[in-house]
C-alpha positions in Angstrom: 0.0 0.0 0.0 2.3 2.7 -1.3 1.8 6.4 -1.8 1.9 7.5 -5.4 3.0 11.1 -5.9 2.9 11.7 -9.7 4.1 14.9 -11.2 0.4 16.0 -11.7 -0.7 14.8 -8.3 -2.4 17.4 -6.0 -2.2 17.6 -2.2 -5.8 16.4 -2.2 -4.7 13.3 -4.1 -2.0 12.5 -1.5 -4.4 13.2 1.5 -6.9 10.7 0.0 -4.2 8.0 -0.2 -3.2 8.7 3.4 -6.7 8.0 4.5 -8.2 11.5 4.5 -5.9 13.1 7.0 -6.0 16.8 7.6 -3.7 18.8 5.3 -2.3 20.5 8.4 -0.6 17.3 9.3 1.3 16.8 6.0 4.6 18.6 5.6 5.4 19.9 2.1 9.0 20.7 2.8 10.7 18.6 1.6 8.4 18.3 -1.3 5.8 15.5 -1.3 7.3 12.2 -2.3 10.9 13.1 -1.5 11.2 12.9 2.3 13.5 10.4 3.9 14.2 8.8 7.3 16.9 11.5 7.7 14.2 14.2 7.6 12.2 12.3 10.3 15.2 12.2 12.6 16.3 15.8 12.0 12.9 17.2 12.5 12.6 15.4 15.8 16.0 16.6 17.0 15.5 20.2 15.7 11.8 20.9 16.4 10.8 18.2 18.9 8.0 17.1 16.6 7.2 13.6 15.4 6.5 12.8 11.8 5.8 9.4 10.3 7.3 8.7 6.9 4.9 7.2 4.4 6.7 6.6 1.1 8.3 10.0 0.8 5.5 11.9 2.6 5.8 13.3 6.1 2.7 13.0 8.3 2.7 14.5 11.8 1.6 12.4 14.7 -1.4 13.7 16.6 -2.0 13.1 20.3 -3.9 15.2 22.8 -3.1 15.5 26.5 -5.6 12.9 27.7 -4.7 10.5 25.0 -1.1 10.7 26.2 -2.2 10.1 29.8 -4.0 7.0 28.7 -1.0 5.8 26.6 1.3 6.3 29.5 -0.9 4.4 31.9 -1.1 1.5 29.5 2.6 1.7 28.9 3.2 1.5 32.7 1.0 -1.6 33.0 2.5 -3.3 30.0 6.0 -2.3 30.9 5.7 -3.8 34.4 4.3 -7.0 33.0 7.0 -7.3 30.4 9.9 -6.3 32.5 9.1 -8.7 35.4 9.1 -11.6 33.0 12.0 -10.3 30.8 9.8 -10.7 27.7 11.3 -7.9 25.6 10.9 -4.1 25.4 8.0 -1.6 25.5 8.4 1.7 23.7 6.3 4.8 24.0 5.0 7.4 21.7 8.5 8.3 20.3 9.5 4.7 19.4 10.1 4.8 15.6 9.8 1.6 13.6 10.6 0.9 10.0 7.9 -1.4 8.7 9.4 -1.5 5.2 11.7 0.6 3.1 10.3 4.1 3.0 7.6 3.4 5.7 8.3 4.6 9.3 5.4 4.4 11.8 5.4 5.6 15.4 2.8 3.7 17.4 1.7 5.3 20.6 2.9 2.2 22.3 4.7 -0.9 21.1 6.0 -4.2 22.3 8.9 -6.2 20.7 9.7 -9.6 22.0 13.1 -10.4 23.4 14.0 -12.9 20.8 13.2 -10.6 17.9 14.9 -7.6 19.6 18.1 -9.6 20.1 18.7 -9.6 16.3 18.7 -5.8 16.3 20.3 -5.1 19.7 23.4 -3.5 18.1 21.2 -1.1 16.0 21.7 2.3 17.6 19.9 4.3 14.9 16.9 6.3 15.9 14.6 4.0 14.0 14.3 0.3 14.8 14.2 -1.8 11.6 11.3 -4.1 12.3 7.6 -4.3 13.0 6.5 -4.7 16.7 4.8 -7.8 18.0 2.1 -5.5 19.4 1.2 -2.0 18.2 -1.1 0.3 20.1 -2.7 3.4 18.8 -4.7 5.7 21.1 -7.1 7.6 18.9 -7.2 11.3 18.8 -9.6 13.7 17.1 -7.2 14.1 14.2 -7.1 10.4 13.3 -9.5 9.3 10.5 -11.0 5.9 10.0 -9.2 5.6 6.7 -5.9 6.5 8.3 -6.3 3.8 11.0 -7.4 1.2 8.5 -4.3 1.9 6.5 -2.1 1.6 9.6 -3.6 -1.7 10.7 -3.0 -3.1 7.2 0.6 -1.9 7.3 1.4 -3.3 10.7 0.2 -6.8 9.8 1.8 -6.6 6.4 5.1 -6.0 8.1 4.7 -8.9 10.5 2.9 -7.5 13.5 0.9 -10.0 15.5 -1.5 -7.9 17.5 -2.9 -4.3 17.2 -5.0 -2.4 19.7 -6.9 0.8 18.7 -7.8 2.5 21.9 -10.7 5.0 21.6 -11.1 7.2 24.7 -14.3 8.8 23.4 -16.2 5.6 23.0 -14.3 3.9 25.8 -13.6 0.9 23.6 -10.6 -1.0 22.3 -10.6 -2.6 18.8 -8.4 -5.7 19.0 -7.0 -7.0 15.7 -5.3 -10.4 15.4 -5.1 -9.8 11.6 -6.1 -6.9 9.3 -9.4 -8.7 8.8 -10.1 -10.0 12.3 -11.4 -7.3 14.6 -13.1 -7.6 18.0 -14.5 -4.5 19.8 -14.2 -4.6 23.6 -16.2 -2.2 25.8 -15.2 -0.9 29.2 -17.2 -3.7 30.8 -14.8 -6.2 29.3 -11.2 -7.2 29.9 -8.3 -6.6 27.5 -5.8 -9.4 27.3 -2.5 -10.0 25.6 -3.7 -13.1 23.8 -1.0 -15.2 22.2 1.5 -12.3 22.2 1.5 -11.6 25.9 -0.2 -14.5 27.6 -1.3 -13.7 31.1 -1.6 -9.9 30.6 -5.1 -8.7 31.6 -6.6 -5.3 32.4 -10.3 -4.5 33.0 -11.0 -1.7 30.6 -13.1 0.1 33.3 -9.9 0.5 35.3 -7.9 1.8 32.3 -10.5 4.3 31.1 -11.2 5.3 34.7 -8.0 7.5 34.7 -9.6 9.9 32.3 -12.9 10.3 34.1 -13.7 14.0 34.3 -11.9 14.9 31.1 -15.2 16.3 29.5 
């Protein structure tokens, strides 16, 4: 699922391919279709802003305050579970991952197993060259359904085994075990790690409870 930026392509054409994202999230310098991983790293260092790289196009990450609170709480719970068992690593909302050449995604939270991480332990670049076992995206107002559908497809296409889309507005979590297999959990249910993190469990009422009063 590449992005095609032909000579006659307009910004609207590119936005449609990206899943209908806001034009304010797409950086046009460097020109569309010419951005590289070097641009991603330099912008983060120089401007403290996070941009994903989608086949030559830079798309800014969006996350509001309460979405970040939710992501950090989930990272704390996952991190404690993973670290106690020495299962691998949990990265937060700045953990850059190269899913394929020209495609760098930055999930709000990700888990990479110890065995897969060992093959890249010597990689000290700012972008880890592999897909996570688990990718978590906490939805913000700027995310579109088309954008998230594209991301889910990309994650599994790169070898991801589990994706969670956490929606603080509906207080639900969409659990994907493949790009085509989705289960929606409500706050009355329990989120588990499935085959990726056996034994991990969190009642969603407890997770979403930390943002009570945000409205």
